C-alpha positions as CSV (number, residue, x, y, z in Angstrom):
1,M,0.2,-0.1,0.0
2,K,1.6,3.5,-0.9
3,L,0.8,6.4,1.3
4,R,0.5,9.8,-0.2
5,R,2.1,12.9,1.5
6,T,-0.6,15.2,2.8
7,R,1.5,18.3,2.4
8,A,3.4,19.0,-0.7
9,S,7.2,19.9,-0.3
10,K,8.1,23.5,-0.7
11,R,11.7,24.8,-1.4
12,G,13.4,27.0,0.7
13,R,13.7,30.6,0.0
14,I,16.4,33.3,1.3
15,E,14.7,36.5,2.2
16,I,17.2,39.3,1.7
17,I,15.2,42.3,3.0
18,P,16.0,41.4,6.5
19,M,19.5,41.1,5.8
20,I,19.6,44.3,4.3
21,D,18.1,45.8,7.5
22,V,20.7,44.0,9.5
23,M,23.5,45.3,7.6
24,F,22.1,48.8,7.7
25,F,21.8,48.7,11.7
26,L,25.5,47.4,11.7
27,L,26.5,50.6,9.6
28,A,25.0,52.7,11.6
29,T,26.1,51.3,15.0
30,F,30.1,51.3,13.7
31,M,29.6,55.0,12.4
32,L,28.4,55.9,15.9
33,A,30.9,54.2,17.8
34,S,33.8,55.5,15.4
35,L,32.4,59.2,16.1
36,A,32.3,58.5,19.7
37,M,35.9,57.6,19.6
38,Q,36.9,60.9,18.2
39,R,38.2,63.9,20.5
40,L,36.1,66.7,19.0
41,D,36.8,69.1,22.0
42,A,40.4,69.3,21.6
43,V,42.1,72.6,21.3
44,K,43.3,73.2,17.8
45,I,47.3,73.2,17.3
46,N,49.5,72.5,14.7
47,L,52.0,69.7,16.0
48,P,55.3,69.4,14.9
49,S,56.1,66.4,12.4
50,G,58.2,63.5,13.7
51,Q,58.1,59.5,14.2
52,A,57.0,58.6,17.7
53,E,55.6,55.4,19.2
54,R,51.9,55.1,20.1
55,M,50.5,55.8,23.6
56,S,49.2,53.2,25.8
57,E,45.4,53.4,26.3
58,D,45.4,55.1,29.4
59,Q,45.2,59.0,29.1
60,P,47.5,61.0,30.7
61,L,47.2,64.6,31.9
62,T,47.5,66.6,28.7
63,M,49.1,70.2,28.7
64,T,48.5,72.1,26.0
65,I,50.5,75.5,24.8
66,D,48.7,77.2,21.9
67,Q,50.3,79.7,19.3
68,N,49.4,82.4,21.8
69,N,51.1,81.0,24.5
70,G,48.0,80.1,26.2
71,I,48.3,76.9,28.5
72,F,45.6,74.4,28.5
73,L,45.1,71.9,31.3
74,D,42.7,68.9,29.8
75,H,41.0,71.5,27.6
76,H,41.0,73.9,30.6
77,P,42.6,77.2,30.1
78,V,44.9,78.0,33.2
79,R,47.4,80.6,33.7
80,L,51.3,79.8,34.3
81,D,51.1,80.6,38.3
82,Q,48.3,78.1,38.3
83,V,49.6,75.6,36.5
84,Q,51.8,73.9,39.8
85,A,48.3,73.7,42.1
86,S,46.2,72.3,38.8
87,V,48.4,69.8,37.9
88,R,49.0,68.6,41.6
89,Q,45.2,68.2,41.6
90,L,44.6,66.6,38.4
91,L,47.6,64.3,38.3
92,K,46.6,60.8,38.4
93,S,48.8,57.9,39.6
94,D,51.1,57.5,36.5
95,R,52.5,61.1,37.0
96,N,52.7,61.4,33.1
97,V,52.2,64.6,31.3
98,V,51.5,64.9,27.6
99,I,53.1,68.2,26.5
100,A,51.1,69.2,23.0
101,A,52.8,72.8,21.9
102,D,51.8,74.4,18.8
103,D,54.8,75.0,16.3
104,K,54.6,78.6,16.8
105,A,54.3,78.6,20.6
106,A,57.5,80.1,22.3
107,Q,60.1,77.6,23.9
108,G,60.3,79.7,27.0
109,A,56.6,79.4,27.5
110,V,56.6,75.6,26.8
111,V,59.5,75.4,29.3
112,Q,58.2,77.5,31.9
113,A,54.9,75.4,31.7
114,M,56.7,72.1,32.2
115,L,58.8,73.6,35.1
116,A,55.6,74.2,36.7
117,A,54.2,71.1,36.0
118,Q,57.3,69.5,37.4
119,R,57.0,71.4,40.8
120,G,53.4,70.3,40.7
121,G,54.3,66.5,40.6
122,A,54.8,65.4,36.9
123,A,57.6,63.0,36.6
124,H,57.6,62.4,33.3
125,F,56.4,64.2,30.1
126,L,55.8,62.9,26.6
127,I,56.1,65.5,23.6
128,A,52.9,65.4,21.3
129,V,54.0,65.3,17.4
130,H,52.0,64.8,14.2
131,R,52.9,61.3,12.7
132,E,54.2,61.4,9.1
């Protein structure tokens, strides 16, 4: 006796519309994540060019000297006589300070800011350069 199937078999079909939706979602997620990694609040300066190794992931204290010899500690403007107290307050356990000085900043202003930061507890200075 031959039994008949009650249901006819259908071939499977791949739907592409949900896959496109998922790909657009992933694209938007990665675009937003990459924008979140950018430092958009940085002080605009022209760094000197040079070759240097990449920094580690932990962010040390950043001292920026712009072309008008203005001093910024982590993007907050300070005067030279306030640098020592501000560095002492903002310095973390690593005691590293990144110096980001503009090409046109006076060398004397950079040195005076570094000496004030050293009196505030900075042990090591890292000089920021624009990678070639």
